[in-house]
C-alpha positions as CSV (number, residue, x, y, z in Angstrom):
1,X,-14.1,47.5,-78.0
2,X,-12.5,46.5,-74.8
3,X,-13.3,43.1,-73.3
4,X,-13.6,42.8,-69.6
5,X,-11.8,39.7,-68.3
6,X,-13.9,38.0,-65.6
7,X,-11.8,37.1,-62.6
8,X,-11.8,33.5,-61.7
9,X,-12.3,33.2,-57.9
10,X,-11.4,29.8,-56.3
11,X,-12.5,29.5,-52.7
12,X,-9.6,28.7,-50.4
13,X,-10.5,25.8,-48.2
14,X,-9.7,26.2,-44.5
15,X,-7.5,23.7,-42.8
16,X,-9.6,20.9,-41.3
17,X,-9.8,20.7,-37.5
18,X,-8.9,17.1,-36.6
19,X,-11.1,17.2,-33.5
20,X,-14.2,17.8,-35.6
21,X,-14.1,14.4,-37.2
22,X,-14.0,12.7,-33.9
23,X,-17.0,14.6,-32.6
24,X,-19.1,13.9,-35.6
25,X,-18.6,10.2,-35.3
26,X,-19.6,10.0,-31.6
27,X,-23.0,8.8,-30.6
28,X,-24.7,9.1,-27.3
29,X,-25.2,5.9,-25.3
30,X,-25.0,4.1,-22.0
31,X,-21.7,3.7,-20.3
32,X,-21.3,0.1,-19.1
33,X,-23.6,-2.8,-19.0
34,X,-27.3,-2.2,-18.8
35,X,-29.7,-4.5,-17.0
36,X,-30.7,-5.9,-20.3
37,X,-27.2,-6.8,-21.3
38,X,-26.5,-8.5,-17.9
39,X,-29.7,-10.6,-18.3
40,X,-28.7,-11.6,-21.8
41,X,-25.2,-12.6,-20.6
42,X,-26.7,-14.7,-17.8
43,X,-29.1,-16.4,-20.2
44,X,-26.2,-17.2,-22.5
45,X,-24.1,-18.6,-19.6
46,X,-27.0,-20.8,-18.5
47,X,-27.6,-22.1,-22.1
48,X,-23.9,-22.9,-22.4
49,X,-23.7,-24.7,-19.0
50,X,-27.1,-26.4,-19.3
51,X,-25.8,-29.7,-20.8
52,X,-23.2,-30.1,-18.1
53,X,-25.8,-29.3,-15.4
54,X,-28.2,-31.9,-16.7
55,X,-25.5,-34.5,-17.0
56,X,-24.4,-33.8,-13.4
57,X,-20.9,-32.8,-14.4
58,X,-21.4,-29.3,-13.0
59,X,-23.1,-28.1,-9.8
60,X,-25.3,-25.0,-9.7
61,X,-22.9,-23.1,-7.5
62,X,-20.1,-23.6,-10.0
63,X,-21.8,-21.4,-12.6
64,X,-20.4,-18.1,-11.4
């Protein structure tokens, strides 16, 4: 009796495209500050400057 030898087939991996990795990690989003981000930054600036404003060390026009 003759035995048939089964061929072992190993799939050859294709070389990875380096640009594909970058495109998979990108996410859509806004470019630049949104109105919400600007308002948040202004609130933070006022909160940080509030003690100096109340103490009279800083005038309102000196905030910006």
